[in-house]
PDB file of N, CA, C, O and CB in Angstrom:
ATOM      1  N   UNK A   1     -24.510  25.144 -27.165  1.00  0.00           N
ATOM      2  CA  UNK A   1     -24.269  26.143 -26.141  1.00  0.00           C
ATOM      3  C   UNK A   1     -24.565  27.516 -26.738  1.00  0.00           C
ATOM      4  O   UNK A   1     -24.122  27.837 -27.841  1.00  0.00           O
ATOM      5  CB  UNK A   1     -22.805  26.061 -25.603  1.00  0.00           C
ATOM      6  N   UNK A   2     -25.304  28.301 -26.010  1.00  0.00           N
ATOM      7  CA  UNK A   2     -25.630  29.652 -26.447  1.00  0.00           C
ATOM      8  C   UNK A   2     -24.388  30.538 -26.384  1.00  0.00           C
ATOM      9  O   UNK A   2     -23.456  30.276 -25.623  1.00  0.00           O
ATOM     10  CB  UNK A   2     -26.762  30.245 -25.584  1.00  0.00           C
ATOM     11  N   UNK A   3     -24.396  31.579 -27.192  1.00  0.00           N
ATOM     12  CA  UNK A   3     -23.269  32.502 -27.251  1.00  0.00           C
ATOM     13  C   UNK A   3     -22.932  33.085 -25.883  1.00  0.00           C
ATOM     14  O   UNK A   3     -21.759  33.181 -25.521  1.00  0.00           O
ATOM     15  CB  UNK A   3     -23.566  33.622 -28.227  1.00  0.00           C
ATOM     16  N   UNK A   4     -23.953  33.475 -25.119  1.00  0.00           N
ATOM     17  CA  UNK A   4     -23.723  34.065 -23.802  1.00  0.00           C
ATOM     18  C   UNK A   4     -23.042  33.067 -22.869  1.00  0.00           C
ATOM     19  O   UNK A   4     -22.133  33.428 -22.121  1.00  0.00           O
ATOM     20  CB  UNK A   4     -25.048  34.542 -23.191  1.00  0.00           C
ATOM     21  N   UNK A   5     -23.485  31.815 -22.917  1.00  0.00           N
ATOM     22  CA  UNK A   5     -22.894  30.770 -22.082  1.00  0.00           C
ATOM     23  C   UNK A   5     -21.440  30.522 -22.499  1.00  0.00           C
ATOM     24  O   UNK A   5     -20.563  30.347 -21.654  1.00  0.00           O
ATOM     25  CB  UNK A   5     -23.718  29.461 -22.181  1.00  0.00           C
ATOM     26  N   UNK A   6     -21.205  30.508 -23.795  1.00  0.00           N
ATOM     27  CA  UNK A   6     -19.859  30.290 -24.317  1.00  0.00           C
ATOM     28  C   UNK A   6     -18.903  31.379 -23.832  1.00  0.00           C
ATOM     29  O   UNK A   6     -17.806  31.084 -23.358  1.00  0.00           O
ATOM     30  CB  UNK A   6     -19.880  30.248 -25.851  1.00  0.00           C
ATOM     31  N   UNK A   7     -19.324  32.629 -23.952  1.00  0.00           N
ATOM     32  CA  UNK A   7     -18.478  33.738 -23.520  1.00  0.00           C
ATOM     33  C   UNK A   7     -18.213  33.686 -22.020  1.00  0.00           C
ATOM     34  O   UNK A   7     -17.104  33.982 -21.576  1.00  0.00           O
ATOM     35  CB  UNK A   7     -19.124  35.067 -23.887  1.00  0.00           C
ATOM     36  N   UNK A   8     -19.216  33.313 -21.244  1.00  0.00           N
ATOM     37  CA  UNK A   8     -19.071  33.211 -19.790  1.00  0.00           C
ATOM     38  C   UNK A   8     -18.070  32.108 -19.444  1.00  0.00           C
ATOM     39  O   UNK A   8     -17.184  32.313 -18.614  1.00  0.00           O
ATOM     40  CB  UNK A   8     -20.444  32.931 -19.117  1.00  0.00           C
ATOM     41  N   UNK A   9     -18.205  30.945 -20.075  1.00  0.00           N
ATOM     42  CA  UNK A   9     -17.283  29.834 -19.818  1.00  0.00           C
ATOM     43  C   UNK A   9     -15.857  30.190 -20.228  1.00  0.00           C
ATOM     44  O   UNK A   9     -14.903  29.877 -19.515  1.00  0.00           O
ATOM     45  CB  UNK A   9     -17.743  28.577 -20.564  1.00  0.00           C
ATOM     46  N   UNK A  10     -15.719  30.834 -21.362  1.00  0.00           N
ATOM     47  CA  UNK A  10     -14.395  31.264 -21.817  1.00  0.00           C
ATOM     48  C   UNK A  10     -13.778  32.224 -20.806  1.00  0.00           C
ATOM     49  O   UNK A  10     -12.607  32.094 -20.447  1.00  0.00           O
ATOM     50  CB  UNK A  10     -14.483  31.933 -23.207  1.00  0.00           C
ATOM     51  N   UNK A  11     -14.572  33.183 -20.352  1.00  0.00           N
ATOM     52  CA  UNK A  11     -14.100  34.156 -19.373  1.00  0.00           C
ATOM     53  C   UNK A  11     -13.673  33.508 -18.070  1.00  0.00           C
ATOM     54  O   UNK A  11     -12.685  33.917 -17.460  1.00  0.00           O
ATOM     55  CB  UNK A  11     -15.170  35.174 -19.103  1.00  0.00           C
ATOM     56  N   UNK A  12     -14.411  32.506 -17.644  1.00  0.00           N
ATOM     57  CA  UNK A  12     -14.045  31.788 -16.426  1.00  0.00           C
ATOM     58  C   UNK A  12     -12.708  31.076 -16.585  1.00  0.00           C
ATOM     59  O   UNK A  12     -11.922  31.002 -15.640  1.00  0.00           O
ATOM     60  CB  UNK A  12     -15.131  30.783 -16.055  1.00  0.00           C
ATOM     61  N   UNK A  13     -12.452  30.553 -17.779  1.00  0.00           N
ATOM     62  CA  UNK A  13     -11.165  29.891 -18.040  1.00  0.00           C
ATOM     63  C   UNK A  13     -10.024  30.907 -18.005  1.00  0.00           C
ATOM     64  O   UNK A  13      -8.962  30.635 -17.444  1.00  0.00           O
ATOM     65  CB  UNK A  13     -11.191  29.165 -19.410  1.00  0.00           C
ATOM     66  N   UNK A  14     -10.243  32.059 -18.596  1.00  0.00           N
ATOM     67  CA  UNK A  14      -9.219  33.109 -18.574  1.00  0.00           C
ATOM     68  C   UNK A  14      -8.926  33.490 -17.119  1.00  0.00           C
ATOM     69  O   UNK A  14      -7.765  33.579 -16.719  1.00  0.00           O
ATOM     70  CB  UNK A  14      -9.683  34.364 -19.396  1.00  0.00           C
ATOM     71  N   UNK A  15      -9.968  33.711 -16.342  1.00  0.00           N
ATOM     72  CA  UNK A  15      -9.805  34.097 -14.937  1.00  0.00           C
ATOM     73  C   UNK A  15      -9.078  33.005 -14.151  1.00  0.00           C
ATOM     74  O   UNK A  15      -8.183  33.304 -13.360  1.00  0.00           O
ATOM     75  CB  UNK A  15     -11.175  34.386 -14.297  1.00  0.00           C
ATOM     76  N   UNK A  16      -9.457  31.743 -14.362  1.00  0.00           N
ATOM     77  CA  UNK A  16      -8.826  30.622 -13.677  1.00  0.00           C
ATOM     78  C   UNK A  16      -7.314  30.611 -13.924  1.00  0.00           C
ATOM     79  O   UNK A  16      -6.527  30.527 -12.981  1.00  0.00           O
ATOM     80  CB  UNK A  16      -9.451  29.297 -14.139  1.00  0.00           C
ATOM     81  N   UNK A  17      -6.917  30.695 -15.188  1.00  0.00           N
ATOM     82  CA  UNK A  17      -5.495  30.646 -15.515  1.00  0.00           C
ATOM     83  C   UNK A  17      -4.762  31.908 -15.066  1.00  0.00           C
ATOM     84  O   UNK A  17      -3.586  31.846 -14.706  1.00  0.00           O
ATOM     85  CB  UNK A  17      -5.312  30.447 -17.010  1.00  0.00           C
ATOM     86  N   UNK A  18      -5.440  33.039 -15.084  1.00  0.00           N
ATOM     87  CA  UNK A  18      -4.811  34.278 -14.607  1.00  0.00           C
ATOM     88  C   UNK A  18      -4.498  34.172 -13.119  1.00  0.00           C
ATOM     89  O   UNK A  18      -3.390  34.489 -12.685  1.00  0.00           O
ATOM     90  CB  UNK A  18      -5.726  35.498 -14.875  1.00  0.00           C
ATOM     91  N   UNK A  19      -5.473  33.729 -12.351  1.00  0.00           N
ATOM     92  CA  UNK A  19      -5.278  33.587 -10.901  1.00  0.00           C
ATOM     93  C   UNK A  19      -4.235  32.507 -10.616  1.00  0.00           C
ATOM     94  O   UNK A  19      -3.380  32.677  -9.746  1.00  0.00           O
ATOM     95  CB  UNK A  19      -6.620  33.243 -10.196  1.00  0.00           C
ATOM     96  N   UNK A  20      -4.307  31.411 -11.339  1.00  0.00           N
ATOM     97  CA  UNK A  20      -3.337  30.325 -11.161  1.00  0.00           C
ATOM     98  C   UNK A  20      -1.904  30.819 -11.381  1.00  0.00           C
ATOM     99  O   UNK A  20      -0.973  30.384 -10.704  1.00  0.00           O
ATOM    100  CB  UNK A  20      -3.650  29.168 -12.128  1.00  0.00           C
ATOM    101  N   UNK A  21      -1.749  31.721 -12.325  1.00  0.00           N
ATOM    102  CA  UNK A  21      -0.429  32.271 -12.620  1.00  0.00           C
ATOM    103  C   UNK A  21      -0.052  33.411 -11.665  1.00  0.00           C
ATOM    104  O   UNK A  21       1.093  33.861 -11.660  1.00  0.00           O
ATOM    105  CB  UNK A  21      -0.384  32.767 -14.060  1.00  0.00           C
ATOM    106  N   UNK A  22      -1.007  33.875 -10.862  1.00  0.00           N
ATOM    107  CA  UNK A  22      -0.745  34.915  -9.877  1.00  0.00           C
ATOM    108  C   UNK A  22      -0.649  36.306 -10.472  1.00  0.00           C
ATOM    109  O   UNK A  22       0.103  37.148  -9.981  1.00  0.00           O
ATOM    110  CB  UNK A  22       0.512  34.608  -9.150  1.00  0.00           C
ATOM    111  N   UNK A  23      -1.409  36.548 -11.526  1.00  0.00           N
ATOM    112  CA  UNK A  23      -1.371  37.838 -12.205  1.00  0.00           C
ATOM    113  C   UNK A  23      -2.649  38.633 -11.967  1.00  0.00           C
ATOM    114  O   UNK A  23      -3.720  38.067 -11.750  1.00  0.00           O
ATOM    115  CB  UNK A  23      -1.151  37.641 -13.698  1.00  0.00           C
ATOM    116  N   UNK A  24      -2.516  39.943 -12.013  1.00  0.00           N
ATOM    117  CA  UNK A  24      -3.683  40.813 -11.909  1.00  0.00           C
ATOM    118  C   UNK A  24      -4.264  41.044 -13.305  1.00  0.00           C
ATOM    119  O   UNK A  24      -3.634  40.742 -14.318  1.00  0.00           O
ATOM    120  CB  UNK A  24      -3.309  42.167 -11.232  1.00  0.00           C
ATOM    121  N   UNK A  25      -5.460  41.577 -13.326  1.00  0.00           N
ATOM    122  CA  UNK A  25      -6.065  41.949 -14.604  1.00  0.00           C
ATOM    123  C   UNK A  25      -5.225  42.999 -15.304  1.00  0.00           C
ATOM    124  O   UNK A  25      -5.094  42.977 -16.528  1.00  0.00           O
ATOM    125  CB  UNK A  25      -7.493  42.465 -14.399  1.00  0.00           C
ATOM    126  N   UNK A  26      -4.660  43.910 -14.546  1.00  0.00           N
ATOM    127  CA  UNK A  26      -3.817  44.967 -15.129  1.00  0.00           C
ATOM    128  C   UNK A  26      -2.571  44.377 -15.771  1.00  0.00           C
ATOM    129  O   UNK A  26      -2.166  44.810 -16.850  1.00  0.00           O
ATOM    130  CB  UNK A  26      -3.416  45.994 -14.056  1.00  0.00           C
ATOM    131  N   UNK A  27      -1.963  43.401 -15.125  1.00  0.00           N
ATOM    132  CA  UNK A  27      -0.758  42.781 -15.682  1.00  0.00           C
ATOM    133  C   UNK A  27      -1.056  42.039 -16.988  1.00  0.00           C
ATOM    134  O   UNK A  27      -0.301  42.145 -17.955  1.00  0.00           O
ATOM    135  CB  UNK A  27      -0.144  41.818 -14.664  1.00  0.00           C
ATOM    136  N   UNK A  28      -2.137  41.304 -17.006  1.00  0.00           N
ATOM    137  CA  UNK A  28      -2.516  40.592 -18.234  1.00  0.00           C
ATOM    138  C   UNK A  28      -2.858  41.605 -19.325  1.00  0.00           C
ATOM    139  O   UNK A  28      -2.447  41.451 -20.474  1.00  0.00           O
ATOM    140  CB  UNK A  28      -3.723  39.636 -17.977  1.00  0.00           C
ATOM    141  N   UNK A  29      -3.606  42.632 -18.960  1.00  0.00           N
ATOM    142  CA  UNK A  29      -3.973  43.668 -19.923  1.00  0.00           C
ATOM    143  C   UNK A  29      -2.764  44.330 -20.550  1.00  0.00           C
ATOM    144  O   UNK A  29      -2.748  44.606 -21.749  1.00  0.00           O
ATOM    145  CB  UNK A  29      -4.827  44.711 -19.261  1.00  0.00           C
ATOM    146  N   UNK A  30      -1.754  44.583 -19.735  1.00  0.00           N
ATOM    147  CA  UNK A  30      -0.530  45.209 -20.251  1.00  0.00           C
ATOM    148  C   UNK A  30       0.152  44.301 -21.273  1.00  0.00           C
ATOM    149  O   UNK A  30       0.589  44.766 -22.325  1.00  0.00           O
ATOM    150  CB  UNK A  30       0.442  45.531 -19.095  1.00  0.00           C
ATOM    151  N   UNK A  31       0.243  43.017 -20.965  1.00  0.00           N
ATOM    152  CA  UNK A  31       0.877  42.069 -21.874  1.00  0.00           C
ATOM    153  C   UNK A  31       0.101  41.954 -23.188  1.00  0.00           C
ATOM    154  O   UNK A  31       0.690  41.891 -24.266  1.00  0.00           O
ATOM    155  CB  UNK A  31       0.992  40.697 -21.210  1.00  0.00           C
ATOM    156  N   UNK A  32      -1.229  41.928 -23.078  1.00  0.00           N
ATOM    157  CA  UNK A  32      -2.098  41.743 -24.246  1.00  0.00           C
ATOM    158  C   UNK A  32      -2.343  43.056 -24.980  1.00  0.00           C
ATOM    159  O   UNK A  32      -2.842  43.072 -26.105  1.00  0.00           O
ATOM    160  CB  UNK A  32      -3.431  41.131 -23.822  1.00  0.00           C
ATOM    161  N   UNK A  33      -1.983  44.156 -24.323  1.00  0.00           N
ATOM    162  CA  UNK A  33      -2.166  45.498 -24.872  1.00  0.00           C
ATOM    163  C   UNK A  33      -3.634  45.890 -24.973  1.00  0.00           C
ATOM    164  O   UNK A  33      -4.075  46.483 -25.958  1.00  0.00           O
ATOM    165  CB  UNK A  33      -1.521  45.589 -26.236  1.00  0.00           C
ATOM    166  N   UNK A  34      -4.387  45.538 -23.915  1.00  0.00           N
ATOM    167  CA  UNK A  34      -5.767  45.991 -23.772  1.00  0.00           C
ATOM    168  C   UNK A  34      -5.947  46.446 -22.319  1.00  0.00           C
ATOM    169  O   UNK A  34      -5.129  46.127 -21.456  1.00  0.00           O
ATOM    170  CB  UNK A  34      -6.799  44.847 -24.158  1.00  0.00           C
ATOM    171  N   UNK A  35      -7.006  47.181 -22.061  1.00  0.00           N
ATOM    172  CA  UNK A  35      -7.209  47.762 -20.737  1.00  0.00           C
ATOM    173  C   UNK A  35      -7.608  46.710 -19.699  1.00  0.00           C
ATOM    174  O   UNK A  35      -8.123  45.640 -20.022  1.00  0.00           O
ATOM    175  CB  UNK A  35      -8.272  48.846 -20.805  1.00  0.00           C
ATOM    176  N   UNK A  36      -7.351  47.061 -18.461  1.00  0.00           N
ATOM    177  CA  UNK A  36      -7.787  46.228 -17.342  1.00  0.00           C
ATOM    178  C   UNK A  36      -9.309  46.057 -17.375  1.00  0.00           C
ATOM    179  O   UNK A  36      -9.831  44.986 -17.063  1.00  0.00           O
ATOM    180  CB  UNK A  36      -7.339  46.850 -15.992  1.00  0.00           C
ATOM    181  N   UNK A  37     -10.000  47.110 -17.752  1.00  0.00           N
ATOM    182  CA  UNK A  37     -11.469  47.056 -17.869  1.00  0.00           C
ATOM    183  C   UNK A  37     -11.890  46.012 -18.901  1.00  0.00           C
ATOM    184  O   UNK A  37     -12.855  45.277 -18.691  1.00  0.00           O
ATOM    185  CB  UNK A  37     -12.037  48.444 -18.258  1.00  0.00           C
ATOM    186  N   UNK A  38     -11.165  45.952 -20.007  1.00  0.00           N
ATOM    187  CA  UNK A  38     -11.481  44.978 -21.060  1.00  0.00           C
ATOM    188  C   UNK A  38     -11.240  43.554 -20.565  1.00  0.00           C
ATOM    189  O   UNK A  38     -12.009  42.647 -20.883  1.00  0.00           O
ATOM    190  CB  UNK A  38     -10.637  45.252 -22.324  1.00  0.00           C
ATOM    191  N   UNK A  39     -10.178  43.356 -19.790  1.00  0.00           N
ATOM    192  CA  UNK A  39      -9.919  42.031 -19.206  1.00  0.00           C
ATOM    193  C   UNK A  39     -11.080  41.644 -18.295  1.00  0.00           C
ATOM    194  O   UNK A  39     -11.533  40.499 -18.314  1.00  0.00           O
ATOM    195  CB  UNK A  39      -8.572  42.021 -18.411  1.00  0.00           C
ATOM    196  N   UNK A  40     -11.559  42.589 -17.504  1.00  0.00           N
ATOM    197  CA  UNK A  40     -12.709  42.341 -16.640  1.00  0.00           C
ATOM    198  C   UNK A  40     -13.932  41.935 -17.463  1.00  0.00           C
ATOM    199  O   UNK A  40     -14.652  41.006 -17.098  1.00  0.00           O
ATOM    200  CB  UNK A  40     -13.023  43.587 -15.801  1.00  0.00           C
ATOM    201  N   UNK A  41     -14.160  42.632 -18.567  1.00  0.00           N
ATOM    202  CA  UNK A  41     -15.290  42.292 -19.440  1.00  0.00           C
ATOM    203  C   UNK A  41     -15.137  40.885 -20.004  1.00  0.00           C
ATOM    204  O   UNK A  41     -16.110  40.134 -20.074  1.00  0.00           O
ATOM    205  CB  UNK A  41     -15.412  43.310 -20.588  1.00  0.00           C
ATOM    206  N   UNK A  42     -13.926  40.525 -20.404  1.00  0.00           N
ATOM    207  CA  UNK A  42     -13.673  39.183 -20.936  1.00  0.00           C
ATOM    208  C   UNK A  42     -13.980  38.140 -19.863  1.00  0.00           C
ATOM    209  O   UNK A  42     -14.690  37.167 -20.118  1.00  0.00           O
ATOM    210  CB  UNK A  42     -12.201  39.049 -21.425  1.00  0.00           C
ATOM    211  N   UNK A  43     -13.444  38.348 -18.677  1.00  0.00           N
ATOM    212  CA  UNK A  43     -13.634  37.388 -17.590  1.00  0.00           C
ATOM    213  C   UNK A  43     -15.094  37.255 -17.177  1.00  0.00           C
ATOM    214  O   UNK A  43     -15.498  36.216 -16.657  1.00  0.00           O
ATOM    215  CB  UNK A  43     -12.806  37.793 -16.395  1.00  0.00           C
ATOM    216  N   UNK A  44     -15.873  38.279 -17.400  1.00  0.00           N
ATOM    217  CA  UNK A  44     -17.296  38.239 -17.060  1.00  0.00           C
ATOM    218  C   UNK A  44     -18.190  37.880 -18.235  1.00  0.00           C
ATOM    219  O   UNK A  44     -19.414  37.964 -18.140  1.00  0.00           O
ATOM    220  CB  UNK A  44     -17.721  39.562 -16.509  1.00  0.00           C
ATOM    221  N   UNK A  45     -17.574  37.478 -19.348  1.00  0.00           N
ATOM    222  CA  UNK A  45     -18.346  37.040 -20.509  1.00  0.00           C
ATOM    223  C   UNK A  45     -19.103  38.149 -21.198  1.00  0.00           C
ATOM    224  O   UNK A  45     -20.169  37.913 -21.767  1.00  0.00           O
ATOM    225  CB  UNK A  45     -19.302  35.990 -20.102  1.00  0.00           C
ATOM    226  N   UNK A  46     -18.568  39.358 -21.158  1.00  0.00           N
ATOM    227  CA  UNK A  46     -19.270  40.522 -21.700  1.00  0.00           C
ATOM    228  C   UNK A  46     -18.776  40.988 -23.062  1.00  0.00           C
ATOM    229  O   UNK A  46     -19.309  41.963 -23.593  1.00  0.00           O
ATOM    230  CB  UNK A  46     -19.158  41.644 -20.746  1.00  0.00           C
ATOM    231  N   UNK A  47     -17.768  40.324 -23.654  1.00  0.00           N
ATOM    232  CA  UNK A  47     -17.289  40.792 -24.953  1.00  0.00           C
ATOM    233  C   UNK A  47     -16.734  39.648 -25.789  1.00  0.00           C
ATOM    234  O   UNK A  47     -16.225  38.655 -25.269  1.00  0.00           O
ATOM    235  CB  UNK A  47     -16.222  41.864 -24.769  1.00  0.00           C
ATOM    236  N   UNK A  48     -16.849  39.819 -27.096  1.00  0.00           N
ATOM    237  CA  UNK A  48     -16.258  38.890 -28.053  1.00  0.00           C
ATOM    238  C   UNK A  48     -14.806  39.278 -28.278  1.00  0.00           C
ATOM    239  O   UNK A  48     -14.425  40.432 -28.086  1.00  0.00           O
ATOM    240  CB  UNK A  48     -17.045  38.886 -29.394  1.00  0.00           C
ATOM    241  N   UNK A  49     -14.011  38.320 -28.679  1.00  0.00           N
ATOM    242  CA  UNK A  49     -12.590  38.561 -28.912  1.00  0.00           C
ATOM    243  C   UNK A  49     -12.200  38.146 -30.324  1.00  0.00           C
ATOM    244  O   UNK A  49     -12.834  37.292 -30.943  1.00  0.00           O
ATOM    245  CB  UNK A  49     -11.739  37.804 -27.882  1.00  0.00           C
ATOM    246  N   UNK A  50     -11.153  38.769 -30.805  1.00  0.00           N
ATOM    247  CA  UNK A  50     -10.567  38.313 -32.068  1.00  0.00           C
ATOM    248  C   UNK A  50      -9.641  37.141 -31.750  1.00  0.00           C
ATOM    249  O   UNK A  50      -9.228  36.958 -30.604  1.00  0.00           O
ATOM    250  CB  UNK A  50      -9.789  39.477 -32.804  1.00  0.00           C
ATOM    251  N   UNK A  51      -9.325  36.366 -32.754  1.00  0.00           N
ATOM    252  CA  UNK A  51      -8.374  35.274 -32.563  1.00  0.00           C
ATOM    253  C   UNK A  51      -7.006  35.802 -32.170  1.00  0.00           C
ATOM    254  O   UNK A  51      -6.276  35.150 -31.423  1.00  0.00           O
ATOM    255  CB  UNK A  51      -8.264  34.434 -33.830  1.00  0.00           C
ATOM    256  N   UNK A  52      -6.662  36.960 -32.659  1.00  0.00           N
ATOM    257  CA  UNK A  52      -5.396  37.592 -32.303  1.00  0.00           C
ATOM    258  C   UNK A  52      -5.334  37.845 -30.795  1.00  0.00           C
ATOM    259  O   UNK A  52      -4.308  37.593 -30.164  1.00  0.00           O
ATOM    260  CB  UNK A  52      -5.213  38.912 -33.080  1.00  0.00           C
ATOM    261  N   UNK A  53      -6.423  38.338 -30.225  1.00  0.00           N
ATOM    262  CA  UNK A  53      -6.470  38.596 -28.796  1.00  0.00           C
ATOM    263  C   UNK A  53      -6.459  37.295 -28.005  1.00  0.00           C
ATOM    264  O   UNK A  53      -5.804  37.212 -26.965  1.00  0.00           O
ATOM    265  CB  UNK A  53      -7.705  39.415 -28.446  1.00  0.00           C
ATOM    266  N   UNK A  54      -7.171  36.283 -28.479  1.00  0.00           N
ATOM    267  CA  UNK A  54      -7.146  34.972 -27.822  1.00  0.00           C
ATOM    268  C   UNK A  54      -5.721  34.437 -27.795  1.00  0.00           C
ATOM    269  O   UNK A  54      -5.276  33.905 -26.778  1.00  0.00           O
ATOM    270  CB  UNK A  54      -8.087  33.971 -28.544  1.00  0.00           C
ATOM    271  N   UNK A  55      -5.014  34.570 -28.888  1.00  0.00           N
ATOM    272  CA  UNK A  55      -3.632  34.108 -28.959  1.00  0.00           C
ATOM    273  C   UNK A  55      -2.741  34.865 -27.973  1.00  0.00           C
ATOM    274  O   UNK A  55      -1.915  34.261 -27.289  1.00  0.00           O
ATOM    275  CB  UNK A  55      -3.095  34.267 -30.382  1.00  0.00           C
ATOM    276  N   UNK A  56      -2.909  36.177 -27.903  1.00  0.00           N
ATOM    277  CA  UNK A  56      -2.130  36.980 -26.960  1.00  0.00           C
ATOM    278  C   UNK A  56      -2.457  36.597 -25.512  1.00  0.00           C
ATOM    279  O   UNK A  56      -1.567  36.519 -24.666  1.00  0.00           O
ATOM    280  CB  UNK A  56      -2.399  38.479 -27.186  1.00  0.00           C
ATOM    281  N   UNK A  57      -3.738  36.362 -25.241  1.00  0.00           N
ATOM    282  CA  UNK A  57      -4.143  35.944 -23.898  1.00  0.00           C
ATOM    283  C   UNK A  57      -3.504  34.624 -23.526  1.00  0.00           C
ATOM    284  O   UNK A  57      -2.970  34.476 -22.426  1.00  0.00           O
ATOM    285  CB  UNK A  57      -5.661  35.833 -23.803  1.00  0.00           C
ATOM    286  N   UNK A  58      -3.555  33.670 -24.427  1.00  0.00           N
ATOM    287  CA  UNK A  58      -2.977  32.364 -24.116  1.00  0.00           C
ATOM    288  C   UNK A  58      -1.474  32.477 -23.881  1.00  0.00           C
ATOM    289  O   UNK A  58      -0.936  31.809 -22.998  1.00  0.00           O
ATOM    290  CB  UNK A  58      -3.260  31.368 -25.250  1.00  0.00           C
ATOM    291  N   UNK A  59      -0.796  33.311 -24.655  1.00  0.00           N
ATOM    292  CA  UNK A  59       0.638  33.539 -24.431  1.00  0.00           C
ATOM    293  C   UNK A  59       0.883  34.149 -23.055  1.00  0.00           C
ATOM    294  O   UNK A  59       1.786  33.722 -22.335  1.00  0.00           O
ATOM    295  CB  UNK A  59       1.216  34.457 -25.526  1.00  0.00           C
ATOM    296  N   UNK A  60       0.086  35.140 -22.692  1.00  0.00           N
ATOM    297  CA  UNK A  60       0.242  35.811 -21.402  1.00  0.00           C
ATOM    298  C   UNK A  60      -0.023  34.861 -20.239  1.00  0.00           C
ATOM    299  O   UNK A  60       0.601  34.970 -19.183  1.00  0.00           O
ATOM    300  CB  UNK A  60      -0.695  37.010 -21.315  1.00  0.00           C
ATOM    301  N   UNK A  61      -0.945  33.936 -20.439  1.00  0.00           N
ATOM    302  CA  UNK A  61      -1.322  32.999 -19.388  1.00  0.00           C
ATOM    303  C   UNK A  61      -0.448  31.753 -19.373  1.00  0.00           C
ATOM    304  O   UNK A  61      -0.502  30.960 -18.433  1.00  0.00           O
ATOM    305  CB  UNK A  61      -2.764  32.602 -19.550  1.00  0.00           C
ATOM    306  N   UNK A  62       0.357  31.584 -20.419  1.00  0.00           N
ATOM    307  CA  UNK A  62       1.250  30.433 -20.484  1.00  0.00           C
ATOM    308  C   UNK A  62       0.555  29.120 -20.765  1.00  0.00           C
ATOM    309  O   UNK A  62       0.995  28.065 -20.309  1.00  0.00           O
ATOM    310  CB  UNK A  62       1.994  30.317 -19.218  1.00  0.00           C
ATOM    311  N   UNK A  63      -0.536  29.182 -21.521  1.00  0.00           N
ATOM    312  CA  UNK A  63      -1.271  27.969 -21.900  1.00  0.00           C
ATOM    313  C   UNK A  63      -1.526  27.987 -23.405  1.00  0.00           C
ATOM    314  O   UNK A  63      -1.513  29.045 -24.032  1.00  0.00           O
ATOM    315  CB  UNK A  63      -2.617  27.858 -21.114  1.00  0.00           C
ATOM    316  N   UNK A  64      -1.755  26.817 -23.970  1.00  0.00           N
ATOM    317  CA  UNK A  64      -2.135  26.771 -25.379  1.00  0.00           C
ATOM    318  C   UNK A  64      -3.571  27.273 -25.497  1.00  0.00           C
ATOM    319  O   UNK A  64      -4.372  27.104 -24.577  1.00  0.00           O
ATOM    320  CB  UNK A  64      -1.990  25.319 -25.966  1.00  0.00           C
ATOM    321  N   UNK A  65      -3.885  27.879 -26.609  1.00  0.00           N
ATOM    322  CA  UNK A  65      -5.219  28.475 -26.803  1.00  0.00           C
ATOM    323  C   UNK A  65      -6.346  27.475 -26.554  1.00  0.00           C
ATOM    324  O   UNK A  65      -7.396  27.841 -26.026  1.00  0.00           O
ATOM    325  CB  UNK A  65      -5.340  29.032 -28.217  1.00  0.00           C
ATOM    326  N   UNK A  66      -6.131  26.228 -26.929  1.00  0.00           N
ATOM    327  CA  UNK A  66      -7.168  25.209 -26.768  1.00  0.00           C
ATOM    328  C   UNK A  66      -7.612  25.064 -25.318  1.00  0.00           C
ATOM    329  O   UNK A  66      -8.774  24.749 -25.062  1.00  0.00           O
ATOM    330  CB  UNK A  66      -6.669  23.874 -27.284  1.00  0.00           C
ATOM    331  N   UNK A  67      -6.713  25.287 -24.366  1.00  0.00           N
ATOM    332  CA  UNK A  67      -7.072  25.202 -22.944  1.00  0.00           C
ATOM    333  C   UNK A  67      -8.156  26.204 -22.563  1.00  0.00           C
ATOM    334  O   UNK A  67      -8.977  25.939 -21.686  1.00  0.00           O
ATOM    335  CB  UNK A  67      -5.841  25.429 -22.079  1.00  0.00           C
ATOM    336  N   UNK A  68      -8.152  27.353 -23.228  1.00  0.00           N
ATOM    337  CA  UNK A  68      -9.158  28.369 -22.922  1.00  0.00           C
ATOM    338  C   UNK A  68     -10.538  27.985 -23.430  1.00  0.00           C
ATOM    339  O   UNK A  68     -11.545  28.556 -23.010  1.00  0.00           O
ATOM    340  CB  UNK A  68      -8.752  29.698 -23.516  1.00  0.00           C
ATOM    341  N   UNK A  69     -10.580  27.007 -24.341  1.00  0.00           N
ATOM    342  CA  UNK A  69     -11.849  26.550 -24.899  1.00  0.00           C
ATOM    343  C   UNK A  69     -12.280  25.189 -24.346  1.00  0.00           C
ATOM    344  O   UNK A  69     -13.301  24.641 -24.763  1.00  0.00           O
ATOM    345  CB  UNK A  69     -11.747  26.478 -26.406  1.00  0.00           C
ATOM    346  N   UNK A  70     -11.513  24.654 -23.421  1.00  0.00           N
ATOM    347  CA  UNK A  70     -11.835  23.349 -22.841  1.00  0.00           C
ATOM    348  C   UNK A  70     -12.714  23.549 -21.616  1.00  0.00           C
ATOM    349  O   UNK A  70     -12.225  23.831 -20.522  1.00  0.00           O
ATOM    350  CB  UNK A  70     -10.543  22.568 -22.466  1.00  0.00           C
ATOM    351  N   UNK A  71     -14.018  23.398 -21.817  1.00  0.00           N
ATOM    352  CA  UNK A  71     -14.990  23.634 -20.760  1.00  0.00           C
ATOM    353  C   UNK A  71     -15.401  22.338 -20.055  1.00  0.00           C
ATOM    354  O   UNK A  71     -16.414  22.314 -19.355  1.00  0.00           O
ATOM    355  CB  UNK A  71     -16.215  24.323 -21.333  1.00  0.00           C
ATOM    356  N   UNK A  72     -14.634  21.270 -20.229  1.00  0.00           N
ATOM    357  CA  UNK A  72     -15.038  19.953 -19.737  1.00  0.00           C
ATOM    358  C   UNK A  72     -14.894  19.781 -18.223  1.00  0.00           C
ATOM    359  O   UNK A  72     -15.529  18.895 -17.651  1.00  0.00           O
ATOM    360  CB  UNK A  72     -14.232  18.900 -20.428  1.00  0.00           C
ATOM    361  N   UNK A  73     -14.086  20.594 -17.568  1.00  0.00           N
ATOM    362  CA  UNK A  73     -13.940  20.400 -16.121  1.00  0.00           C
ATOM    363  C   UNK A  73     -14.555  21.498 -15.308  1.00  0.00           C
ATOM    364  O   UNK A  73     -14.503  21.459 -14.079  1.00  0.00           O
ATOM    365  CB  UNK A  73     -12.507  20.284 -15.762  1.00  0.00           C
TER     366      UNK A  73
END
């Protein structure tokens, strides 16, 4: 999988779990301590993340980090 495809799939997973939890980009951004704009970039596959940020995202979304990397469905 190309890097661009990977980032896009990851972003879609973040968006899926965010919507499932009923949270806005601003709410997730506040929890993760990054801007709403940055959350938008993540969801659109436009930026790389540190593992620290991935961990914070998974905590905010209430899922284990591995779920954000499971592109099988």
